[in-house]
Structure formats: structure tokens, C-alpha cells
N, C-alpha and C positions, 0 to 999 in steps of 0.2 A: 504493499499500500504505498510506494516511494510516489509521489507525483514531484517532478524538479519544479514546479511551481510553490508546493507546501515547502520542501528543504531550503529552498532559494527566502521564501519570506520568514521561515524558523532564522534562519541562519541570521539572517537581517535583522529578527527582535531581538535573537542573542547577542550579535555584536552590540547593538545600541544600547541593553542591557550591561554590560561588561564594560562599555566606555564612560558610561552612565558611572556606574559605580566606583570605575577607579579613579572617573572625575572628583567625584565627590569624596570618595575618603581620601585623595590627596589633598584636597583643598582642608580637609577636617584637621589633616596630619601637619600642615602647612601652617594655616593660621592657630593651631593650636599652638605650635612651637614661635610662632611671632610672638603671642599672647602672653606665654611663658616667659618669653627674654624680656618683653617689655614690663611685665608683671613686677621683677625682680631687678632689674635696671634700676636705678636711682635716678630722678629728675625725668623718666618717661611714663605718661598716663597711659596705663592699660584700655583697651577697646573696648567700650561697654557691650559692645552686642555681639561680640564672639561666642560666650558663651551659650547665652541663646540660641543661636545660630548651629551653633555645633550640638548641641542638645536636639533640635527639631531634625538634621541632617542624619545623623544616628537612625532614627526611623526610617529613612530612605534607606542607609546601607543595612539596615537587618532585613527589611523585608526584602529588597532586591539579591541579598545573600543568601535569604531562604530559599527561593524561586531555583536558584543555581545547587543548593542542597538538594531540595525533591529531584533538579535533570538529575545528577550523579548519585541518588539514594543514598545522602549522606546523615540523614536526618536520625535522629535516636529512635529506635524501638527496642519496645520489652517483645518479644517472641523467645526465649528459652522454653517458657511453659507451653506456650501455643506448640514451637516442635516436637518439644519432647511428650503432649498430652495426644496430637493431631498427628495424620497422616495427610496424603495428596492430596486428596478431594475434600478434605476438613479444612484444610491449610489453605486450599485454593478457595474455598467458601467465605474464609473468615477474613483473607487477605482482601477479595472481591467487597464485600460489604464494609470494610474498614476503606477503603477507596473511594467506595462509595459515598459512605459518609463524611470524610474530608472533602469531596467534590460538592455537597451539598452546603457544606460548612462554610467552602470559602465564596461561592455564589451568591449564601444571604451577609457574608461578609463583606463582598464586591456591592450588594445592592445599598446595603446601609452605608459601608463608606462613601460611595457617590452622595446616599443624601446629606449625607454629614459635610461633604467638602464644598456643595452646592449650597449648603445654609451656611456657609462660615466665610462666603466671598468675601464680606465687605469689610469682617475681623479682622485687623491687624495686630501682629505682634508687638508687644512693648518696646522694643528697643530699635525697629526700624519701620519705615512704612509699607512692608510688605505682608502681604494677607496671610492668614493662617491656613486657607486652604491649601495654599503650593504644599505643603509641609502634611495637611489630611491627604491629600490626594498619592501621597505613599500608600495609602492601606489599598485603594481599590485596585491600582495598577499592581503591586507586589502581588496583592493576592489574585489579582487578573493572571500575571505571569507564575503564580505557584498554581494555578488551575490548568493553564496550558499545559505545564510537564505532567501534572496528573492525568490530565485528559490522554495525552499522549501513552504514559504509561497505561492508563486505563484499555484503552483501545488496541494497543498493540502487544500487551503485555507485560513489553520492557521497552526501554525509552530506544527510537529509532535511529537518532541522530549521537549518539554517543556510542562510541567503539568498545566493545565484550571487554577487549582487555585493557582499557582504562576504568572502566568499571571494577576493575578486576586489583588493578595498582593501588587505587583510589582506596576500597575496601580493604586492604592488607596492610594499608599505614594505622 
């Protein structure tokens, strides 16, 4: 079920996600280092907006990185007892139900995240004239990216755009 258009679209989304994640993280690290330097250097006043912006941008980092974790299967799972007490078909049923529950939960999170983002368009953060909705948008966007990853796994049985060897290498770390 590998269509060239779907592959190209997914790879584009994945590239945008990675570049955005790297850019936000680099900004947080750079501005945080400058803030620390300014705070402890006599005669220089620290920037008042840095702490608040860094806190909000961390939400973006967590949600974007979570979708990458779903892609590679790196999220924590408690499956020791499941593997011990169930076998092939029972294990597949439990995993199916678990993935379906996560897909439903992410759909609800996207819906209410969009409502919350739209409702807060006119609310600005304390330290700068930036709408808080830019930061609330991390919730529906990050959830939509996680939903995309879960749907790809749910439909295909595994992630179609991750090589098996790469997953095995990551799982053994």
C-alpha cells in the first residue's frame, strides 16, 4: 500500500517536523545560554521575556518529539504481563484495542485543542505581544502528528516509512 504521492507527502511532513523541532530546540538552547550569561554578568540586565517563551516552546518540543517517538515505537509500554499471560491472537486483540483507544483519545485531543486555540486568539502572553494561541496550537498539531503515526501503524501493522533495521537498533539502546 505504498503510493509515491503518500510517501512524498509523509516525508515532507516528517522533514518539516524535524526542521521545526531542531529550530525550536536550538532557539531554546541559545536564548537560554544568553539569558544565563546575562543574569550572572554584573551591569547587564537579563531579558524578561525569555523564561516565559522558553516554557511555552518546551510544549512544542515535547509534542513534536512525541510524534517522532510514536514513529519509532520508543514510547514506554508495560507489556511484560501481557506477553506472559496472552499469546498470539489475544496479544493482537489487546494491541488492536490499545491502538484504537489511543486513536480515539488523540482525535478528542485534536478537537478540543483546536477549540482552545481558537478561543484564545485574542489573549496575549505576559511578557510580549504574542497570542497565546500560537502556543496552544502545539496541542492539536502535535496530536495530529501522533495520530498520523498511529494511523500508519494501525493500518499497516507497522510503520511503513521506517526501516526494520533502524527500529531494531533503536530498540536495543
